[in-house]
N, C-alpha and C positions, 0 to 999 in steps of 0.2 A: 650770507645773512645768518645762517645757522651758527657759524663760528662767532659772529659778533654777539649773538644772543648768549652763547656759552661764556664769552668773556665777561659780559655784563652780569650774568648770573654768578660767575666766580667772584667778581668784585663785590657784589651784593652780599654773598655768603661770608667772605672774609671780613668785610666791613661790619656785618652784624655780629660776627664772632669776637672781634677784637675791640670794637668801638662801643663803649658804655655810654658815652655822651660826648659833647664837644671837647676834643683834646684829650680824652681819657682812653686808655687801653686796658683791657682785661687780661690779666696774666693767664698763661696756660695753667691747667690744674696742677701739673707737677711742680710749679713754682709758687703756688698760692701760699704755702706755709713757710717760705723762705723770707729772711729779713730783707728790708729795703736797704739797710746799711749794715755792714759787718766789719768789725775791727778786732785785731788781736794785739795784746800788749799795748793798749792805747792809753794816752794821757790827754785829758780834756781840761783846759784852764778857762775859768770864767772870771771876768773882771767886773768891778763896780763901775758905775757911771763916771766916777772921778778918775778911773784908770788903776785904782788899787786892786790887788788880788781879792777876789771873793772866795773862790775855792778851786782846788785842783783835784780832779778825779782820775785815778789810775784803775784799770781793770784788766784782767786776763782776757776777757772777751766782752765786747759791747755789740749788741744786736738791736737795731731799731726796726719796729714794725709800724709803718705809717697807718694802715687801716685801723689798728687798735690804739694808736697814739701812745705807744709805750716803748721804752728802751729797756732791754733786759741786760743785767750786769752779772758777770761771773767774777768772783773774788774782788769786789770793789774795795778800794782804799781811798778815802776822801779826806782832804785836809781843808778845814774851814777856817779862813783867816778872819781875825778880829782887828779892829782899829786900835784897841788899847791893850789887849791881853795876848798871851801866847796862843797859837792856833790850836784848834781841836782836831784830833786825828780819829777818824771813824773807819771801821772795817767790818766786813761780814763775809759769809760764804757766797751769798748771792744778793741781788737787789733789783729794783726797778726805778725808773724815772718816769713820772707821769705829770700831767698838767691838771691841777684841780681848779675848780672855780671858787673864788672867794665870795663873801656875802654881797659884795658890790658887783659881782659878775665878771671880774677880771680873772685872767689865768694866772695861777701860781704854781711854780715848780715844786714838786715833792720828791725826795729821794727816799725810797722805801728799802731799808736794810733788813735782811732776813737771815737767820741762822748764825749762831755764834757771833753776835754783834758785840764789838768792843768800841768804847769811846774813851779817849784819854786826853788830858791836858797837863802839861808840866811847866812849872814856873822856875825861874833861875834860882830862887831862894830855897828850893827843895820841896815846895808844896806841889801836890799832884792830885789828880782824881782819875781813877780808872773805873769805868762802868761796864758791866757785862749783862747781856740779856739775849732774848730770843728774837726780838724784833724792835725796830725803831723807825719812826717816820721823821725825816729832817726837812724843814722848810728853809733852804739856804738864804732866801731874800730877807726873812725875818730873824734868822739865826735862832730858830725855835725848833725843838724836837719833842716828841711825845711817844709814849707807849702805854698799853694797858696790860702788858706782860710783866712777869716777875723780873726785877732788876737787883743787882748787887753792886754797891758802890764802895770802893776802897779809896781811902785817903791816908795822908800821913797821920791823921788823928785816930782812925779806926775804920770799921766796916758797917755798912747799913744795908738792910734788905727791905724792899718795898714791893707792892703789887704792881705799881706803874709809876709814871712820872710825867711831868711837864717841865721842860728845861728851857730857860731863856739864856742861851749860851753867851750872847754878847755881854750881858750883865752878870753872868755867873750865878744865876738864881735857879734853884731846882725845887719844884713842888712835888712832894712824894705822896703816893696814894696808898690806901689800905682798905681792907674789907673787915667785916665783923669776924671772919675766920682767921684773917692774917693781918696783923698790925705791922706798922713800920717798926723794925727792930734794929737797934744800933748797939754796937760793941765799941767802947772807947778803950784805946790802948793805954796801958799804965804810964804814968808820968805826965799826963796831959793837963793836970790841974795843980801843978806845983807853984 
């Protein structure tokens, strides 16, 4: 009888230690900070509903943390495909993927690029745009990007500096921001107005 009581007490102890609720287990403390998913030299491809490519993300490391609902990226390189224009190529030192809530309450994916962010697009006729900044948030579903950090944009026409921007990438429209202390500043290369 004493042995049966010991077994029941042991099961109760273990169940209380590992069972947080129906079907859930609590990780041991030494694993609490470990990712739920870890990949090295990974490539993730997302498709549109019609089967066309939406984006391709390559990263040296991808770590997903389910409790925080965040995916951390090391050296991400993202190619965002457009239906009518050449793709956009985005890269940074690190980044995150999160789910944000829209005004309607739906979940929307946001790719947060941080440190030495570069964005470029090249056309067959020689036109190009290279953007450099410290951070950029990309919303792939809307092909929309924004930052409130300083940016520098180089094109075949010249160079522009701004305090931040909103970019509608599918349409190729960029709204530049300024402050009272720092205006949008553009240098046009010679020979542009012949």
